[in-house]
Phi, psi and omega in degrees: 000125183279140172268089188298321181298317179293315181299312182296330177292341178285345187247098185304325186294336184288349180270352186274167177252146176237123184054037176080003180243150175302134181296129168244108188257103179243036177242039184290337177294334178277313173197147179270163172279165188246131176286160183302325181297327177286315179299317179295323180294326176296312179300315182301318179301311184287331180279334191240324187226019182301114177194160176285152190255163176066127175079347177286137181266345183281163191299313182297319179299319180291322178295316179295317178299314180300316181296321180296315182286331173298318179297319178301317181291327174299317181290321174305312180295319183298317182265359181060045171289151183290322183229149176297329182285359171276355179258112181252126174283133177231183176275353180156185181301316183300313177302316183296316179296316180297324178298318179289314181299318179295317182292320185285347179303324182291348183256357183256157175225168180303134180096343172295160184236142177240129179253131168235172180251163178291351184263008191281149165293152180306329181295341178249020173240304189300315179301326180283326173297316179297320178299315181295322177298322182286326191252345186084006174291164185246129178270127177238149189242127175282118185283167177236166178258185184293340178276355183082027178250141176292144181269103187293330177296326177286324174300313178301320182291323183286330181294138177201180177294345177279342181290122181254329176208142174246134179234118185214147178278153176286315177225134179289129179290330185273328187241343181084002180300131173265115184280151180281068190290333178300313178296316185295322178295313181300317181293320179299319182291336176296336178254015179061026177270144172284159177219131177250130178252122174276105183261016185306318182269351183271318189297337174290341189249339185209169184249106183285144175244098189292332178286319177294320177294324183068028176286155180275326178219143174220128187232148176199170182247148180287325189289345178270353180237045174071011178260183181287162170284161174079016176218143178204185186227135165249110168269134174219142174302141184309314183299320180290319181294328174292326185286326185277141173287162179299153178277323182226151175253153178155209178287162175077324186269008183256155167260307176221149177228129167223170179289347179270324185198146173243137172249151190264152178289164175290167173295146003271356191294337177307330182252012184236062181290141174080174177291122182279180170282084188298309179302318181297316180298315180296313187284338173301322175298322177297317180296318180293321174302316182299314182292322179293329177294322176291315177105121184289331176296316179292322177299311182298317181296316182291318180295326176295322177300316177297319180299313181296315181297313182294321179299314180298317182293316183294322182291351174281348179278122182297133178086000180273132179235129177268134175254124184100086183239038180300150179295329182244106187228150168272180187278064179227132175231120174253132185205165170226159172248127188309128175084001183235132180288137182302327180298320181295319176299311182301320181294317182290315183287340172298323178297341179261012174087012186253125181257114171230171178256137175233149179126205183265356174058034182054038179216056185302323179300329177293316180295322178296322179300317181273357179059048179227156180283338183169185179221170165269128180241120172254121181237125190257149177236171185295346179264002175276166184227163175293328177298322177295322177297320177299318178297318180298312181296318177299320179295321178296320178299317179296315181297320180297317179297320182290327188262349182284000000 
């Protein structure tokens, strides 16, 4: 059971007013808010141990390096990776996906196949399109149904010995659908295909176990789980990370350099060229500690409660249609009100202090499927309340009256 009063007190931004109204923040799918412990950890890093990491002999460098590597081990434990060197720090989910797509290009040939799903964010579509253009591989798409669920019979049909990698999100950012990734991973492996799971929208709501899942790659961003922007994680099985070439060249990722030849550093440094977001890497560990202290089981249960409550309230608004009605959903609701552009709704309720996302949510193929320009997306976090949902619904009613 969550202590909401205590939790909300941890987030300084939630006390402020926007346009003279108390902030109601329902844009958690885009980025989460940060608790004071995370904000303080950022300040502490810069005030006390700011230095470049690895290879430095002076005290601050060693302190920063130790803190960075402690965070890596925290993340290893959090996702249950077998080894700490299977955890690669990146700038975010997009960077992580591109690192894998770039690396796997050397293993593909013309006619090989890459599978993505109809539910993907652009970040899990475009890198694979670019890969196919470079290699002559063929991109195939797992279709979805009207509920926003992937059609597993079509996935089974598309898989073949030509399939080399499958890239699918754990949870859809646009619709909130929780995909059956356990099944998808098992089926991909039956054809010796690798599989990458985009966990950007999943890690705020649940705790992935990469060994139990048996995925080859799992990627996510820090800023969606109460951590800083500009840092993320690429988990990869050790065997795959050894197999892939580095994504970038430069400092840190080398073992030796001469003008004749460069040899690469061992994992994880092979994929961590240049000075990283040191503060981000360290403080991501702080954010994960904070969430684990609250408990992901309690977070998931409460967010589901918010989802059910908000769905019932929203459907009482005449002309409102929800897109994405999967049986298994995270706390995301995408909807439109008949005859009103989502941007107009978003603009009006912002004046009432309510933050939601409007548009195509970097998922244009989903909007094309439903033949709509975009949606209003309300995405809830464990620090939101039912009272905020009531304020939101009342604001939508006002906006509808003004725009009708």
